[in-house]
Structures are given as structure tokens and as C-alpha cells.
C-alpha positions in Angstrom: -1.7 10.8 31.1 -3.9 13.9 31.4 -7.7 13.5 31.4 -10.4 15.9 30.4 -14.2 16.0 30.8 -16.2 15.0 27.7 -18.5 18.0 27.5 -21.5 17.6 29.8 -21.7 13.8 29.4 -20.3 13.2 32.9 -17.5 11.1 31.4 -13.8 11.9 31.8 -11.5 10.7 29.0 -7.8 10.4 28.3 -6.6 13.3 26.2 -5.0 10.7 24.0 -7.6 8.3 22.6 -7.1 5.5 20.2 -8.6 5.6 16.7 -9.1 2.0 15.5 -9.9 2.3 11.8 -6.4 0.7 11.1 -7.3 -2.3 13.3 -9.9 -3.3 10.8 -7.2 -4.3 8.3 -7.4 -4.2 4.6 -10.9 -3.8 3.1 -12.0 -3.4 -0.6 -15.6 -2.8 -1.7 -16.3 -2.9 -5.4 -12.6 -2.6 -6.1 -12.2 0.5 -3.9 -10.1 0.5 -0.8 -11.6 1.3 2.6 -9.0 0.1 5.0 -5.3 0.5 6.0 -3.9 -2.7 4.7 -3.6 -6.2 6.1 -3.1 -6.6 9.9 -2.9 -9.6 12.1 -5.6 -9.8 14.8 -3.0 -10.6 17.5 -1.0 -7.5 16.6 -4.2 -5.4 16.8 -5.1 -6.7 20.2 -1.5 -6.2 21.5 -1.8 -2.5 20.4 -5.1 -2.1 22.3 -3.6 -3.7 25.4 -0.6 -1.4 25.2 -2.8 1.7 25.0 -4.8 0.6 28.1 -1.6 0.0 30.1 -0.4 3.5 29.0 -3.6 5.1 30.4 -5.7 5.4 27.3 -9.4 5.1 28.2 -11.2 6.2 25.0 -11.4 4.0 22.0 -13.1 5.1 18.8 -14.4 2.6 16.3 -17.3 2.0 13.8 -19.1 -0.8 12.1 -17.5 0.3 8.8 -13.9 -0.2 10.1 -13.0 -3.6 8.6 -16.7 -4.2 8.2 -17.0 -5.1 11.9 -13.5 -6.4 12.5 -12.3 -3.4 14.4 -15.2 -3.8 16.8 -14.4 -7.5 17.2 -10.8 -6.7 18.1 -11.9 -4.2 20.8 -14.5 -6.6 22.1 -11.8 -9.3 22.7 -9.1 -6.9 23.9 -11.4 -4.9 26.3 -13.6 -7.7 27.5 -14.6 -7.0 31.1 -12.8 -3.7 31.2 -15.5 -1.4 32.6 -13.1 1.6 32.6 -12.6 1.6 28.9 -14.9 4.1 27.1 -16.0 3.1 23.6 -17.3 5.3 20.8 -18.9 3.5 17.8 -20.6 4.8 14.7 -22.9 3.7 12.0 -24.7 5.2 9.0 -22.9 3.7 6.0 -24.8 0.9 4.4 -22.2 -1.5 2.9 -24.1 -3.7 0.6 -21.1 -4.7 -1.5 -21.2 -1.6 -3.7 -19.0 1.5 -3.6 -19.3 4.2 -2.5 -21.3 3.2 0.6 -24.8 4.7 0.8 -26.1 6.8 3.7 -28.7 4.9 5.7 -30.4 6.5 8.7 -33.6 4.6 8.9 -34.5 4.0 12.6 -34.8 0.2 12.2 -31.5 0.1 10.3 -29.5 2.1 12.9 -30.9 0.3 15.9 -30.1 -3.0 14.2 -26.6 -1.8 13.3 -25.9 -0.8 16.9 -27.2 -4.1 18.2 -24.8 -5.9 15.9 -22.0 -3.6 17.0 -22.7 -4.3 20.7 -22.5 -8.0 20.0 -19.1 -7.6 18.4 -18.0 -5.3 21.2 -19.3 -7.8 23.8 -21.3 -5.0 25.6 -24.9 -4.4 26.5 -24.6 -0.7 26.0 -22.0 1.6 24.4 -20.8 4.8 26.0 -21.3 6.9 22.8 -23.0 6.1 19.6 -22.5 8.5 16.7 -23.7 9.0 13.1 -20.7 8.2 11.0 -21.6 10.8 8.4 -23.7 13.9 8.2 -27.2 13.4 6.8 -27.2 15.2 3.5 -30.9 16.2 3.4 -33.3 17.5 6.1 -35.4 14.3 5.6 -32.4 12.1 6.4 -31.6 14.2 9.5 -35.2 13.7 10.7 -34.8 10.0 10.3 -31.4 10.1 12.1 -32.7 12.1 15.0 -35.6 9.7 15.5 -33.1 6.8 15.5 -30.8 8.5 18.0 -33.8 9.2 20.3 -34.9 5.5 20.0 -31.4 4.3 20.8 -31.3 6.4 23.9 -34.8 5.3 24.9 -33.8 1.6 24.6 -30.7 2.1 26.6 -28.4 1.0 23.9 -26.1 4.0 24.2 -25.5 6.4 27.1 -24.9 9.4 24.8 -25.3 10.1 21.1 -23.6 12.4 18.6 -22.4 12.9 15.1 -19.1 12.8 13.2 -18.9 16.0 11.1 -15.5 15.3 9.5 -14.4 18.5 7.8 -17.9 20.1 7.6 -17.5 22.6 10.5 -20.3 24.8 9.1 -22.8 22.0 9.3 -21.4 21.0 12.7 -22.4 24.5 14.0 -26.0 23.7 13.2 -26.1 20.1 14.5 -24.5 20.8 17.9 -27.6 22.8 18.8 -29.8 19.6 18.6 -30.4 17.9 21.9 -29.5 14.5 20.5 -25.9 15.7 19.9 -23.8 15.4 23.1 -20.5 14.7 21.4 -19.1 15.5 18.0 -16.1 14.1 16.1 -14.3 16.2 13.5 -11.0 16.4 11.6 -8.5 18.7 13.2 -4.8 19.0 12.3 -2.4 21.7 11.1 -3.6 21.2 7.6 -7.3 21.5 8.6 -7.7 23.8 11.6 -11.0 25.3 10.7 -12.6 23.8 13.9 -11.0 26.7 15.8 -13.4 29.1 14.1 -17.1 29.2 15.0 -17.5 25.5 15.9 -15.0 25.6 18.8 -16.7 28.5 20.4 -20.1 26.9 20.0 -19.1 23.6 21.5 -17.5 25.3 24.5 -20.7 27.5 25.0 -23.0 24.5 24.7 -20.9 22.0 26.6 -20.5 19.6 23.7 -17.9 16.9 24.0 -15.3 17.1 21.2 -13.2 14.3 19.7 -10.4 15.3 17.3 -9.9 12.8 14.5 -7.2 12.6 11.8 -4.6 14.6 13.7 -1.9 13.2 11.4 -3.9 13.5 8.2 -3.8 9.8 7.5 -0.1 9.6 8.3 0.9 12.6 6.2 2.0 14.4 9.4 4.2 11.7 10.9 8.0 11.6 10.9 8.2 8.3 8.9 5.9 9.5 6.1 7.3 8.6 2.7 5.8 10.5 -0.3 7.0 7.9 -2.7 5.5 4.9 -0.9 3.2 2.8 -3.0 0.1 1.6 -1.1 -1.6 -1.7 -1.6 -5.0 -2.2 -3.4 -6.7 -2.6 0.1 -5.2 0.6 1.5 -7.4 3.7 1.4 -4.3 5.9 1.1 -3.8 4.5 -2.4 -6.3 7.2 -3.4 -3.7 9.9 -2.9 -2.2 9.0 -6.3 -5.6 9.6 -7.9 -5.7 13.2 -6.9 -2.1 14.3 -7.5 -2.7 18.0 -7.5 -4.3 17.9 -4.0 -1.6 15.6 -2.8 1.2 17.8 -4.1 -0.4 20.8 -2.4 -0.6 18.9 0.9 3.1 18.1 0.6 3.9 21.8 0.3 1.9 22.5 3.4 3.5 19.5 5.2 6.9 21.0 4.6 5.8 24.2 6.2 4.4 22.3 9.3 7.7 20.3 9.5 9.7 23.5 9.6 7.5 25.0 12.4 7.8 21.7 14.3 11.6 21.8 14.0 11.7 25.4 15.2 9.7 24.3 18.2 12.0 21.3 18.9 9.3 18.7 18.2 8.8 16.0 15.6 5.9 16.8 13.2 3.5 14.4 14.9 4.2 15.8 18.4 3.8 19.3 17.0 0.4 18.4 15.4 -0.9 16.8 18.7 0.3 19.7 20.8 -1.6 22.2 18.6 -4.8 20.3 19.1 -4.3 19.6 22.8 -3.7 23.4 23.4 -7.4 23.9 22.4 -9.1 23.2 25.7 -12.4 22.6 23.9 -11.0 19.3 22.7 -11.6 16.4 25.1 -9.5 13.7 23.3 -7.4 13.4 20.2 -7.8 10.0 18.5 -5.0 9.2 16.1 -5.3 5.9 14.2 -2.8 3.4 15.7 -2.3 -0.1 14.2 0.6 -1.5 16.2 2.5 -1.3 19.5 5.1 1.1 18.1 2.5 3.6 17.1 1.0 3.4 20.6 4.4 3.8 22.3 5.3 6.8 20.1 2.0 8.6 20.9 2.1 7.8 24.6 5.6 9.4 24.6 4.2 12.5 22.9 1.4 12.7 25.4 3.8 12.3 28.3 6.0 15.1 26.9 3.0 17.4 26.6 1.9 16.5 30.1 5.4 17.4 31.5 5.3 20.7 29.7 1.8 21.5 31.1 2.8 20.4 34.6 6.0 22.4 34.4 4.1 25.5 33.4 1.7 25.0 36.4 4.7 24.5 38.8 6.3 27.8 37.5 
């Protein structure tokens, strides 16, 4: 496993991290799916243990994943493991209605993190992030006050924000002193990070986590465009936007061809494209079982061998 510095946080993280949204299992809110289907807790913990044995040090979660279940899995699987680095997020108020509302009130976010810490079995989390971008200046002022209070109370060593696909807003937010780390979507179908935001993060020393490298499974070898997803699986929504899905399938075919030309499976090709951007500290594909972990560890090992071979030459 190769390791990279996480911006100027002083942390060093595995270049392959573990996204744990799938470990939260199937979740439906107001008849809308917000999970990845049912998953046994023992299977989830075995996947986390396999990742640690393979050298993964960074685990990304959120209070929204399984409505706390993902954090509980990590809490049990990583109990007493001081070398595991945990990122958690909050900012979605899940009051039983969909879609979830943004909530950045200082009291709310501090309380949300305290509950996350209880589930994670930790006194402090390495990185706490806003799970969503505040959509008004007033909400950002609230969020910033909350992040400063969280740092003041010692509940998180570092704070940041998940910008998803909004690279333009990310360029503005990384200039704020409360943002030491960002998380954004980065894959061959969404590579806009490599425009202005990548340069800005490098210049400012911001730690970067690349989420959704497989585009929710679209860029994996075993993806089946005809698969029917359960009512508790967020990917069921693909059927509700067929035009977008069909356009993504066309782009996927192009990526698959480029991957084949490079002698890689489509997932390894996607990861390699991201790892080749030295601004990215860690890539965090979602993994829900031991096979997913083993496949991604093998891709990381192949990339490492290629890098080491180039250094040797």
C-alpha cells in the first residue's frame, strides 16, 4: 500500500481508503431509498477487518449512512485501533421526511458529532466534515461557527466539507480556514476536479479525498445495466432518470474501451486515473463485502508495482 500526506493536517493516509455508505445497509425515508440494500452486520465488520489487514488506514463514514449504522459498524470493527483514521460527516437532518433538510445550526452539529463519536467509540474524530454544501451565505455562517466550536471543544482534530460535484463552490470554500480537507466526486465520468479546484487545493495545502470513483458501481466490471434494484437501494433511482442513465452507459462504453486498451479492468482504470493526480490523498470507493475489499486491494497493489517499477527504471 502506498501512503500520502493529507494536505497540511499532519496525517498520512492510505491511497486506498474505504467508503462505508454501503455498510449502512438498506434505508428508506418517506418511501425513498438512501442506502445500498440489506447487509449483515457481521459481513460488514469482516469487510472492515479485511481492509485494515490490507493496509487501509482511512475510513469515511457519516451519520446519514444507515442512519448511524455505518458508524456503529466502524466503532465495533476498529475499537482500540489508534492507527485507523476516521472521517465522519453531518449536516442532513433526517426527521423521517424526504428529501433530508440541510441543518447547520451550531447546537445541532455539535450534538450530531457527539452522537457519532458515541457510535464510533471515540472521544475525538480525526476529520469532521459538512456532508453537504450550505446553500445560502447565512447557512455557511452557521456552519463555520459550528466547525470552529467543534475544533474548540476538541471533538475533531480537523474539519472540512464534502463538495460532491460542485467544484466551483469548492474553489471558494477551500479558502476558508475551517476547511483543511475536502471530499468530492472524481471518476472518468466526472473529472472536473482536475480543473481549477485541483490547482487551488495543491497551492493551499488542502487534503483531498476522492469519492465515488466507480460512479455508484457503474464503472465496475460486474455492473449489469439490466439489474433491478430493491426499494431500499439508492441505485433504484437510475430508472427514474432514464435519459441520464442511457447517456452514462454510452460514456461507460467509452471508458471500458480505454481501459481495455490499457490492459486494465474498468475499475482499475478509474482508480489509476485518480491516483495519477498527486493532489488526491486517498480514493474512497464504497465497499460492502470482503470481495470488494480484496479486488480494490489488488488494484492498489498493481498500481503500486507500476509506480515502483517506474521509480526503479
